C-alpha positions as a Markdown table, in Angstrom:
| # | Residue | x | y | z |
|---|---|---|---|---|
| 1 | Unk | 29.9 | 3.5 | -17.8 |
| 2 | Unk | 27.1 | 1.2 | -17.5 |
| 3 | Unk | 23.3 | 3.0 | -18.5 |
| 4 | Unk | 20.3 | 3.5 | -16.0 |
| 5 | Unk | 16.9 | 4.6 | -17.0 |
| 6 | Unk | 14.3 | 5.8 | -14.2 |
| 7 | Unk | 10.8 | 5.2 | -14.9 |
| 8 | Unk | 8.5 | 7.7 | -12.5 |
| 9 | Unk | 9.9 | 10.3 | -10.3 |
| 10 | Unk | 12.8 | 9.8 | -8.0 |
| 11 | Unk | 11.8 | 11.9 | -4.6 |
| 12 | Unk | 15.6 | 12.8 | -3.9 |
| 13 | Unk | 17.6 | 15.0 | -5.6 |
| 14 | Unk | 20.5 | 13.8 | -3.6 |
| 15 | Unk | 19.9 | 9.8 | -5.4 |
| 16 | Unk | 19.4 | 11.6 | -8.8 |
| 17 | Unk | 22.5 | 13.5 | -8.5 |
| 18 | Unk | 24.7 | 10.0 | -7.4 |
| 19 | Unk | 22.6 | 8.4 | -10.3 |
| 20 | Unk | 24.1 | 11.0 | -12.5 |
| 21 | Unk | 27.6 | 10.4 | -11.2 |
| 22 | Unk | 27.6 | 6.6 | -10.8 |
| 23 | Unk | 26.0 | 6.0 | -14.8 |
| 24 | Unk | 25.1 | 6.9 | -18.0 |
| 25 | Unk | 21.6 | 8.4 | -16.8 |
| 26 | Unk | 18.3 | 9.2 | -18.4 |
| 27 | Unk | 15.6 | 10.6 | -16.2 |
| 28 | Unk | 12.0 | 9.7 | -17.0 |
| 29 | Unk | 9.6 | 11.0 | -14.6 |
| 30 | Unk | 6.6 | 10.1 | -17.0 |
| 31 | Unk | 7.8 | 7.7 | -19.4 |
| 32 | Unk | 5.0 | 7.3 | -21.1 |
| 33 | Unk | 4.7 | 11.3 | -22.3 |
| 34 | Unk | 8.2 | 10.8 | -23.7 |
| 35 | Unk | 7.4 | 7.3 | -25.2 |
| 36 | Unk | 9.5 | 7.0 | -28.1 |
| 37 | Unk | 12.7 | 8.7 | -26.0 |
| 38 | Unk | 12.0 | 6.3 | -23.3 |
| 39 | Unk | 11.8 | 3.2 | -26.1 |
| 40 | Unk | 15.5 | 4.4 | -27.3 |
| 41 | Unk | 16.6 | 4.5 | -23.6 |
| 42 | Unk | 15.7 | 1.2 | -22.8 |
| 43 | Unk | 17.6 | -0.5 | -25.9 |
| 44 | Unk | 20.7 | 0.1 | -24.2 |
| 45 | Unk | 19.6 | 0.3 | -20.3 |
| 46 | Unk | 21.8 | -2.0 | -17.6 |
| 47 | Unk | 19.5 | -0.8 | -15.2 |
| 48 | Unk | 16.1 | 0.5 | -14.2 |
| 49 | Unk | 14.6 | 2.5 | -11.0 |
| 50 | Unk | 11.4 | 3.6 | -10.4 |
| 51 | Unk | 7.8 | 2.5 | -9.8 |
| 52 | Unk | 4.1 | 3.2 | -11.4 |
| 53 | Unk | 4.7 | 2.1 | -14.9 |
| 54 | Unk | 3.7 | -1.5 | -15.4 |
| 55 | Unk | 6.6 | -3.5 | -16.8 |
| 56 | Unk | 5.9 | -6.5 | -18.8 |
| 57 | Unk | 7.2 | -8.0 | -21.9 |
| 58 | Unk | 5.8 | -5.8 | -24.3 |
| 59 | Unk | 8.4 | -2.7 | -22.7 |
| 60 | Unk | 11.0 | -5.1 | -21.5 |
| 61 | Unk | 11.4 | -6.6 | -25.0 |
| 62 | Unk | 13.0 | -3.1 | -25.9 |
| 63 | Unk | 15.4 | -3.7 | -23.2 |
| 64 | Unk | 17.9 | -6.4 | -24.4 |
| 65 | Unk | 20.8 | -5.7 | -22.4 |
| 66 | Unk | 18.8 | -5.1 | -19.0 |
| 67 | Unk | 20.1 | -6.9 | -15.7 |
| 68 | Unk | 17.9 | -5.3 | -13.0 |
| 69 | Unk | 15.1 | -3.1 | -12.1 |
| 70 | Unk | 15.1 | -1.7 | -8.8 |
| 71 | Unk | 11.8 | -1.0 | -7.5 |
| 72 | Unk | 10.9 | 2.1 | -5.7 |
| 73 | Unk | 8.2 | 0.4 | -4.0 |
| 74 | Unk | 7.4 | -2.6 | -1.3 |
| 75 | Unk | 5.1 | -3.9 | -3.8 |
| 76 | Unk | 5.8 | -5.6 | -7.1 |
| 77 | Unk | 2.6 | -6.5 | -8.6 |
| 78 | Unk | 3.3 | -4.3 | -11.5 |
| 79 | Unk | 5.8 | -6.6 | -12.7 |
| 80 | Unk | 5.6 | -9.9 | -14.7 |
| 81 | Unk | 7.8 | -12.3 | -12.6 |
| 82 | Unk | 7.8 | -14.8 | -14.9 |
| 83 | Unk | 9.0 | -12.8 | -17.5 |
| 84 | Unk | 11.8 | -11.9 | -15.8 |
| 85 | Unk | 12.8 | -14.9 | -14.0 |
| 86 | Unk | 12.6 | -16.4 | -17.6 |
| 87 | Unk | 15.4 | -13.6 | -18.8 |
| 88 | Unk | 17.3 | -14.0 | -15.5 |
| 89 | Unk | 16.5 | -10.1 | -14.8 |
| 90 | Unk | 16.9 | -9.3 | -11.0 |
| 91 | Unk | 14.1 | -7.3 | -9.4 |
| 92 | Unk | 14.6 | -5.4 | -6.1 |
| 93 | Unk | 12.1 | -3.5 | -3.8 |
| 94 | Unk | 12.1 | -1.4 | -1.2 |
| 95 | Unk | 10.1 | -3.2 | 2.0 |
| 96 | Unk | 11.5 | -1.8 | 5.1 |
| 97 | Unk | 11.5 | 1.8 | 3.7 |
| 98 | Unk | 7.8 | 2.4 | 3.6 |
| 99 | Unk | 6.8 | 0.4 | 6.8 |
| 100 | Unk | 6.4 | 3.2 | 9.2 |
| 101 | Unk | 4.7 | 5.8 | 7.0 |
| 102 | Unk | 2.2 | 3.3 | 5.3 |
| 103 | Unk | 1.5 | 2.1 | 9.0 |
| 104 | Unk | 0.8 | 5.8 | 10.0 |
| 105 | Unk | -1.6 | 6.1 | 6.9 |
| 106 | Unk | -3.6 | 3.1 | 7.7 |
| 107 | Unk | -4.2 | 4.2 | 11.8 |
| 108 | Unk | -5.0 | 7.8 | 10.6 |
| 109 | Unk | -7.7 | 6.0 | 8.3 |
| 110 | Unk | -8.6 | 3.8 | 11.3 |
| 111 | Unk | -9.3 | 6.7 | 13.2 |
| 112 | Unk | -10.6 | 9.2 | 10.5 |
| 113 | Unk | -13.4 | 6.7 | 10.0 |
| 114 | Unk | -14.3 | 5.7 | 13.7 |
| 115 | Unk | -14.5 | 9.1 | 14.9 |
| 116 | Unk | -15.9 | 10.5 | 11.4 |
| 117 | Unk | -13.6 | 13.0 | 10.8 |
| 118 | Unk | -13.7 | 13.7 | 7.3 |
| 119 | Unk | -17.7 | 13.7 | 7.3 |
| 120 | Unk | -16.9 | 16.7 | 10.5 |
| 121 | Unk | -14.5 | 18.3 | 8.8 |
| 122 | Unk | -16.7 | 18.9 | 5.4 |
| 123 | Unk | -19.5 | 20.1 | 7.3 |
| 124 | Unk | -17.1 | 22.5 | 9.1 |
| 125 | Unk | -16.0 | 23.8 | 5.6 |
| 126 | Unk | -19.5 | 24.0 | 4.2 |
| 127 | Unk | -20.6 | 26.1 | 7.3 |
| 128 | Unk | -23.2 | 23.8 | 8.2 |
| 129 | Unk | -21.6 | 23.6 | 12.2 |
| 130 | Unk | -24.4 | 26.1 | 13.9 |
| 131 | Unk | -24.8 | 24.2 | 16.9 |
| 132 | Unk | -23.4 | 21.5 | 19.2 |
| 133 | Unk | -23.3 | 18.1 | 17.3 |
| 134 | Unk | -26.0 | 15.8 | 18.6 |
| 135 | Unk | -25.9 | 11.8 | 18.8 |
| 136 | Unk | -26.5 | 11.5 | 14.6 |
| 137 | Unk | -23.1 | 12.5 | 14.6 |
| 138 | Unk | -21.1 | 10.7 | 17.2 |
| 139 | Unk | -18.3 | 8.4 | 16.2 |
| 140 | Unk | -16.8 | 5.4 | 18.2 |
| 141 | Unk | -14.0 | 5.2 | 20.6 |
| 142 | Unk | -10.8 | 3.3 | 19.4 |
| 143 | Unk | -8.8 | 2.4 | 22.7 |
| 144 | Unk | -9.5 | -0.8 | 24.5 |
| 145 | Unk | -11.1 | -2.2 | 21.0 |
| 146 | Unk | -10.3 | -5.3 | 19.1 |
| 147 | Unk | -8.1 | -5.0 | 16.0 |
| 148 | Unk | -7.6 | -7.6 | 13.5 |
| 149 | Unk | -4.7 | -7.7 | 10.8 |
| 150 | Unk | -5.1 | -9.4 | 8.0 |
| 151 | Unk | -1.8 | -10.3 | 6.7 |
| 152 | Unk | 0.6 | -9.4 | 10.0 |
| 153 | Unk | 3.8 | -8.8 | 8.1 |
| 154 | Unk | 5.8 | -5.8 | 8.5 |
| 155 | Unk | 3.3 | -2.9 | 8.0 |
| 156 | Unk | 0.7 | -5.3 | 9.6 |
| 157 | Unk | 2.7 | -5.5 | 12.2 |
| 158 | Unk | 3.8 | -1.9 | 12.5 |
| 159 | Unk | -0.1 | -0.8 | 12.7 |
| 160 | Unk | -0.8 | -3.5 | 15.3 |
| 161 | Unk | 2.1 | -2.2 | 17.8 |
| 162 | Unk | 0.1 | 1.4 | 17.2 |
| 163 | Unk | -3.3 | -0.2 | 18.4 |
| 164 | Unk | -1.9 | -2.2 | 21.5 |
| 165 | Unk | 0.7 | 0.1 | 22.7 |
| 166 | Unk | -0.9 | 3.3 | 21.8 |
| 167 | Unk | -4.6 | 2.5 | 22.3 |
| 168 | Unk | -4.8 | -0.7 | 24.2 |
| 169 | Unk | -6.4 | -2.8 | 21.7 |
| 170 | Unk | -6.4 | -6.4 | 21.4 |
| 171 | Unk | -4.8 | -8.0 | 18.5 |
| 172 | Unk | -6.1 | -10.6 | 16.4 |
| 173 | Unk | -4.5 | -11.5 | 13.3 |
| 174 | Unk | -4.9 | -14.4 | 10.6 |
| 175 | Unk | -2.1 | -15.3 | 7.8 |
| 176 | Unk | -0.6 | -18.4 | 6.6 |
| 177 | Unk | 1.6 | -18.9 | 9.3 |
| 178 | Unk | 2.0 | -18.1 | 13.3 |
| 179 | Unk | 4.1 | -14.9 | 14.1 |
| 180 | Unk | 5.5 | -16.3 | 17.8 |
| 181 | Unk | 7.7 | -12.8 | 17.8 |
| 182 | Unk | 4.7 | -10.6 | 17.3 |
| 183 | Unk | 2.7 | -12.7 | 19.8 |
| 184 | Unk | 5.3 | -12.1 | 22.6 |
| 185 | Unk | 5.8 | -8.2 | 21.3 |
| 186 | Unk | 1.9 | -7.3 | 21.6 |
| 187 | Unk | -0.1 | -10.2 | 22.6 |
| 188 | Unk | -1.3 | -11.3 | 19.1 |
| 189 | Unk | -3.6 | -14.2 | 18.7 |
| 190 | Unk | -3.7 | -15.8 | 15.4 |
| 191 | Unk | -7.6 | -16.9 | 14.4 |
| 192 | Unk | -8.9 | -17.9 | 11.6 |
| 193 | Unk | -10.2 | -14.9 | 8.7 |
| 194 | Unk | -14.0 | -15.8 | 9.9 |
| 195 | Unk | -13.5 | -15.5 | 13.5 |
| 196 | Unk | -11.3 | -12.5 | 12.8 |
| 197 | Unk | -13.8 | -10.8 | 11.2 |
| 198 | Unk | -16.4 | -11.6 | 13.8 |
| 199 | Unk | -14.6 | -10.5 | 16.4 |
| 200 | Unk | -12.6 | -7.3 | 15.6 |
| 201 | Unk | -13.8 | -3.6 | 16.0 |
| 202 | Unk | -11.7 | -2.8 | 13.5 |
| 203 | Unk | -10.2 | -5.0 | 10.1 |
| 204 | Unk | -7.1 | -3.7 | 8.8 |
| 205 | Unk | -5.8 | -5.2 | 5.5 |
| 206 | Unk | -2.2 | -5.5 | 4.8 |
| 207 | Unk | -1.9 | -8.7 | 2.5 |
| 208 | Unk | 0.3 | -8.4 | -0.7 |
| 209 | Unk | -1.9 | -8.9 | -3.7 |
| 210 | Unk | -1.4 | -12.1 | -5.5 |
| 211 | Unk | -3.8 | -14.5 | -7.1 |
| 212 | Unk | -4.6 | -15.8 | -3.9 |
| 213 | Unk | -5.6 | -12.6 | -2.2 |
| 214 | Unk | -7.5 | -10.9 | -5.4 |
| 215 | Unk | -11.2 | -10.3 | -4.0 |
| 216 | Unk | -9.9 | -11.6 | -1.0 |
| 217 | Unk | -12.9 | -9.5 | 0.6 |
| 218 | Unk | -16.4 | -9.6 | -0.9 |
| 219 | Unk | -20.0 | -10.2 | 0.1 |
| 220 | Unk | -19.1 | -13.3 | 2.3 |
| 221 | Unk | -16.6 | -11.6 | 4.2 |
| 222 | Unk | -18.3 | -8.4 | 4.9 |
| 223 | Unk | -21.3 | -10.3 | 6.1 |
| 224 | Unk | -19.1 | -12.0 | 8.7 |
| 225 | Unk | -18.2 | -8.5 | 10.0 |
| 226 | Unk | -19.6 | -6.5 | 13.4 |
| 227 | Unk | -22.4 | -4.0 | 12.1 |
| 228 | Unk | -20.4 | -1.5 | 13.8 |
| 229 | Unk | -16.8 | -2.6 | 12.4 |
| 230 | Unk | -14.6 | -0.1 | 10.4 |
| 231 | Unk | -12.8 | -1.8 | 7.3 |
| 232 | Unk | -9.5 | -0.5 | 6.7 |
| 233 | Unk | -7.2 | -1.3 | 3.4 |
| 234 | Unk | -3.9 | 0.1 | 2.6 |
| 235 | Unk | -2.8 | -3.1 | 1.0 |
| 236 | Unk | -3.8 | -3.1 | -2.5 |
| 237 | Unk | -7.5 | -2.3 | -4.2 |
| 238 | Unk | -7.8 | -5.2 | -5.9 |
| 239 | Unk | -7.8 | -7.2 | -2.5 |
| 240 | Unk | -11.3 | -6.1 | -2.5 |
| 241 | Unk | -14.5 | -6.4 | -4.1 |
| 242 | Unk | -15.2 | -2.8 | -4.3 |
| 243 | Unk | -19.0 | -3.5 | -5.7 |
| 244 | Unk | -19.2 | -5.6 | -2.4 |
| 245 | Unk | -18.2 | -3.6 | 0.2 |
| 246 | Unk | -20.3 | -0.6 | -1.4 |
| 247 | Unk | -23.3 | -3.2 | -1.1 |
| 248 | Unk | -21.9 | -4.3 | 2.9 |
| 249 | Unk | -22.0 | -0.5 | 3.6 |
| 250 | Unk | -25.5 | 0.8 | 2.1 |
| 251 | Unk | -26.8 | -2.0 | 3.9 |
| 252 | Unk | -25.4 | -1.6 | 7.1 |
| 253 | Unk | -23.4 | -4.6 | 7.5 |
| 254 | Unk | -20.6 | -2.3 | 8.4 |
| 255 | Unk | -19.9 | 1.0 | 9.6 |
| 256 | Unk | -17.3 | 2.5 | 7.6 |
| 257 | Unk | -14.6 | 2.3 | 5.5 |
| 258 | Unk | -10.8 | 3.8 | 5.2 |
| 259 | Unk | -9.5 | 3.2 | 2.0 |
| 260 | Unk | -6.1 | 4.1 | 0.7 |
| 261 | Unk | -5.9 | 1.9 | -2.4 |
| 262 | Unk | -8.8 | 1.0 | -4.8 |
| 263 | Unk | -9.1 | -1.1 | -7.9 |
| 264 | Unk | -9.1 | 1.7 | -10.3 |
| 265 | Unk | -6.6 | 4.4 | -9.8 |
| 266 | Unk | -7.1 | 6.8 | -9.7 |
| 267 | Unk | -10.7 | 6.5 | -8.4 |
| 268 | Unk | -13.5 | 8.0 | -10.9 |
| 269 | Unk | -15.2 | 10.6 | -9.4 |
| 270 | Unk | -18.4 | 9.1 | -10.3 |
| 271 | Unk | -17.3 | 6.1 | -7.9 |
| 272 | Unk | -20.0 | 5.1 | -5.6 |
| 273 | Unk | -17.4 | 5.0 | -2.8 |
| 274 | Unk | -17.6 | 8.9 | -2.8 |
| 275 | Unk | -21.6 | 9.0 | -2.4 |
| 276 | Unk | -20.9 | 7.7 | 1.5 |
| 277 | Unk | -20.4 | 9.6 | 4.0 |
| 278 | Unk | -19.0 | 6.7 | 6.1 |
| 279 | Unk | -15.8 | 6.3 | 3.6 |
| 280 | Unk | -12.6 | 8.0 | 4.0 |
| 281 | Unk | -11.1 | 7.8 | 1.1 |
| 282 | Unk | -7.2 | 9.1 | 0.1 |
| 283 | Unk | -5.4 | 8.8 | -3.1 |
| 284 | Unk | -2.8 | 6.0 | -2.2 |
| 285 | Unk | -0.6 | 8.1 | 0.1 |
| 286 | Unk | 0.5 | 5.1 | 2.0 |
| 287 | Unk | 4.6 | 5.9 | 1.8 |
| 288 | Unk | 3.6 | 9.7 | 0.7 |
| 289 | Unk | 6.2 | 11.5 | 3.2 |
| 290 | Unk | 9.0 | 13.3 | 2.3 |
| 291 | Unk | 11.2 | 11.4 | 4.7 |
| 292 | Unk | 9.9 | 8.0 | 3.4 |
| 293 | Unk | 9.9 | 8.8 | -0.1 |
| 294 | Unk | 13.5 | 9.9 | 0.3 |
| 295 | Unk | 14.5 | 6.5 | 2.3 |
| 296 | Unk | 13.0 | 4.7 | -0.6 |
| 297 | Unk | 15.1 | 6.1 | -3.1 |
| 298 | Unk | 18.2 | 5.5 | -1.5 |
| 299 | Unk | 17.4 | 2.1 | -0.8 |
| 300 | Unk | 16.4 | 1.6 | -4.5 |
| 301 | Unk | 19.3 | 3.0 | -5.7 |
| 302 | Unk | 21.5 | 1.0 | -3.4 |
| 303 | Unk | 20.1 | -2.0 | -4.7 |
| 304 | Unk | 20.8 | -1.4 | -8.1 |
| 305 | Unk | 24.2 | -0.5 | -7.7 |
| 306 | Unk | 24.8 | -3.9 | -5.7 |
| 307 | Unk | 23.2 | -6.1 | -8.5 |
| 308 | Unk | 25.2 | -4.0 | -11.3 |
| 309 | Unk | 28.1 | -4.5 | -9.3 |
| 310 | Unk | 27.9 | -7.8 | -8.9 |
| 311 | Unk | 26.9 | -8.1 | -5.3 |
| 312 | Unk | 24.2 | -9.6 | -3.5 |
| 313 | Unk | 21.0 | -7.2 | -2.7 |
| 314 | Unk | 19.5 | -6.8 | 0.5 |
| 315 | Unk | 15.8 | -6.8 | -0.8 |
| 316 | Unk | 15.6 | -9.3 | -3.9 |
| 317 | Unk | 12.3 | -10.3 | -5.2 |
| 318 | Unk | 14.2 | -11.9 | -8.0 |
């Protein structure tokens, strides 16, 4: 019987039971909290399934028999791809399973920031709603505005569909290639990034993290945006220079920000972002729904089984 080890929570009792039937399965919801047992399990592991724990040479050198890692995530920046390639270890992910939930999160952030929902909800909780709000508390319309998508992949396209069909928004996008299928679906128009930043009322970042996208957004990009623009990041925190974002918000170079990801997670309570009322900050909940996490677990388990049984996985990274 092959040996499989989890590294992080698996949000499906059904999947956990199936893993227990198929394999000699060892479960570690918090692997570093039980480091010695986890390292001992790695020594004989054929497969790993999980997420959140960065896996590089230091840990994977302890797993000489390892054949496959099934990541319960869409992103794969936690993995040393060069190392895995050198070892011949297969890596899979779950891109389709996170698309709709993450797009919902992105559009929720967009609307919360535009209508100042977080700020105003806190006002009610603090007992400060004593009269009708005046113009100093007004938000901005979403319908009919221009939505700029930076990275029109699965998630970016799902955000664009919500904007176009639900709110009558014009869609601009920037990226490495034309997307004719999306241009046909929701009249998206590809433009250079600087043009997108200058025209869009809402800018939603959906690119994967890579050396090319690290700090893709900095002082120059924020300076190019409309002063009333809403900036949304549902990609990865390191795509944004947070110090530059704070400066742009403080100086009025853009109107608001909705953020689900940060350069350091969890976000420190001392972060200057939290002192800005025009910032909506969420604790990286992009795919954190019961349904999405269960689908991610099922998908990852199926990918792992395919590799360990010698079949081609549906979502190979390597």
